[in-house]
N, C-alpha and C positions, 0 to 999 in steps of 0.2 A: 504494500500500500504506500510505503514511503516513496518508492520509485515513481508511482503514479502521480503523487502530488508534486514531486520534483519536475516531472514532465510538463505538467500544467504551468508551473512557475517558469520553466524554460520557455514555453510557448508565449506566455504573457510578456516575458522580457524581450523576446524576438520582436513581437509586435510593437513594443515601446521604442526599441532602438532602431527599427527599420520601418518608419511610418509609411513609406511608399509600398511596402509589401502587403500581401493579404493579411487580414487580421482575424482575431477570434470572432469577429462580428460577421464573418462570411456566412453565406446562406446555409442554414441548418434546418433539418427536418426531423421529426420524431420517428421512432421505430414503427409506430402504427401507420403513419402516413407513408413511410417508405414501403412497408409491406403492401398496403392497399394499392399504391401507385405502381409498384412492380408487377403485381398480379394483373392490373389493367393495361400493362405495357406502356404506361405513361412515362416511365423512367427505366433506365437500365441500372439495376442494383448490383454493385460490385463489392464483394467481400475481399478486402485487401490483406487479410491475415496470411499466415504461412500454411503450407501444405499440412504440416503436423497438426496445426490447430483445426483445419478443416476435417482431418481424419478423426480427431478427438471429439469434436462437438458437432460436426456436420456444418452445413451452410444455411443461411436464412432462405426460407421458401421464396421463390421468385428471384433469387440472386444468382450471380455467376462468380466463380472463384477466379480472381486475377490477383496474384500476390504482389504486394509492393516490394517483396524480396525476390524479384524476378531475376533469373540468371543473367539477363542482359542489362541489369542495373535499372536505374530509373527510366532511361530511354526505352528499354525493353518493355517495362510496365506501361509507359505512355503509348507505345505502338500497339500493344495488345488491347488496351482499352479502346484506342481508335478503331481497331478492327471490330471489336464488339459493338461499336456504334456505327458500323458500316461507313466510317469516315464522315459521318454526319455531325459536324461540330456544333450544330444547334440542338441536337438531341440531348435531353437531360440525362445526366448520370448521377447516381447517388452512391456514396462510398461509406462502407461500414467496416469496423474492426472490433476489437475487444472493448476498449475504453474510450476511443475517440482520438487518440494521439496519432496513430498511423493514418487514420482517415483524413485528419487535418493536414498532415504532411503530403498525402496523396492529392488532396484537393489543391494545395498550392502548386504542386508539380503539374497537374493537369490544366490549371488556369494559365500557366505560362505559355504553352504552345497554342493557345487560342480556343480551347473548348469554351463554349459560351455559357453553358448551364451546368455547373458542377455543384452538387449539393452534398452536404455532410450529415450523415446520420451519427452525429457526434456522441450521443449517449451510448452508442455501441451495443454490443451483445450483453455485456455485464453491467452497464450503467456507470455513472460517475456522479460526483456530488454537485456538479454544475448543471448538467443537462437532463438527468432523469435516471430511472432505474434500469433501463435497457431491454433488449429483445427477450432475454430469458425470463425476466420478471413479468413482462407483459404476456408471457406464455404464447408467444407467436411461434408458428411452426418452423421446424428445421428439416432439411432433407439431407440424406447421406451424401457425402462427397464421393463422386465417381470420377476417376481419371479420364 
């Protein structure tokens, strides 16, 4: 838990020292909204966690697994997300991870190359003290990870 709080302090410090960069005020949606919109195909929900995490807990229903820990680095992650969006930069993509730290990092990375609508499901799967209790506590469905 201590690492989690340090991560949020680090993100807040980045926002304060780099005012031109994306901030913690970037567009955020709830887990319930992300789930509903993913099932209606209004957004592409991307689970940015690691393969081991997908195996351990499954992935959110309506989501697709694209790890921020891509073997091709951040550029490989960005290219894989672009392919999932059929290179439609106006199509909304929502990002989710465990607590909201990696999804925030992924959001910043995807906004740089020009994706127009990048949403952050910042409360994540397990929740956090800032944004809410998370996907698991909301009892939203998960589906097994399949390679």
